[in-house]
C-alpha positions, -999 to 999 in steps of 0.1 A, spaced: -106 -207 -17 -116 -202 19 -109 -171 38 -97 -168 74 -82 -141 95 -47 -136 109 -37 -105 130 -67 -87 115 -57 -95 79 -78 -117 56 -60 -149 47 -67 -171 16 -65 -209 19 -63 -228 -13 -60 -266 -11 -25 -277 -21 -10 -242 -17 5 -221 11 -19 -198 28 -14 -162 18 -27 -129 32 -54 -117 8 -39 -82 3 -6 -97 -8 -24 -120 -33 -43 -90 -47 -12 -69 -51 8 -97 -67 -20 -106 -91 -29 -70 -100 7 -60 -107 18 -93 -122 45 -100 -95 57 -134 -83 67 -118 -50 64 -85 -32 97 -68 -40 123 -67 -12 121 -35 9 84 -29 1 52 -33 21 16 -30 13 -3 -1 28 -41 -1 32 -49 35 25 -80 36 47 -62 15 74 -88 -12 72 -69 -44 70 -99 -62 55 -104 -37 26 -83 -53 -2 -97 -34 -31 -70 -23 -56 -80 14 -50 -73 9 -13 -39 -8 -16 -5 7 -24 30 -8 -26 53 15 -6 89 13 5 91 4 42 104 39 49 75 56 31 50 33 48 65 41 82 66 79 72 29 80 64 18 63 96 42 84 117 31 117 101 -7 110 101 -17 80 122 -46 56 115 -75 80 122 -62 108 100 -53 85 72 -87 70 73 -104 104 73 -83 116 44 -93 86 23 -129 91 32 -127 127 21 -134 140 56 -100 159 56 -92 175 22 -60 161 7 -44 195 2 -50 204 38 -35 171 50 -5 175 28 3 209 44 4 193 78 36 175 68 71 189 67 73 175 32 39 185 16 49 173 -20 59 139 -7 27 137 14 5 147 -16 21 121 -38 19 92 -13 -16 101 0 -30 99 -36 -12 67 -46 -29 34 -51 -24 2 -71 -43 15 -102 -19 44 -104 11 22 -97 3 -3 -125 15 19 -153 48 24 -135 52 -14 -133 44 -18 -170 71 8 -178 96 -11 -156 100 17 -131 100 -8 -102 128 -32 -101 125 -67 -87 147 -58 -57 144 -21 -47 170 -9 -22 161 -13 14 150 20 29 143 36 -5 130 71 3 106 74 -26 90 47 -47 96 51 -84 
């Protein structure tokens, strides 16, 4: 499997298969999914598109992904993940601190149990305000 780059994302090329962005492959393999559920996107917690470690990736509804970036921006999100900004302080910056605290702490390792329990359906509703 060779790796290239596309729009800042790492891309895997495997002979005889379609190319796939590495972060999508990691999420699908880790959560045991055949596809990323409709209405969901993959968020890089530290905003580094090349850091595809499971602790840095989280599957969010499109609306929650947009909400995080709108409320915090790339620099603040990166600083929060690095620990330069305390999580509780960052959550208080939001008009929805409980939602912020939940989303800012979430990663694939925490989501895996929810997937095992069937909390995520195959086709979540578009614009779902909170992931299960």
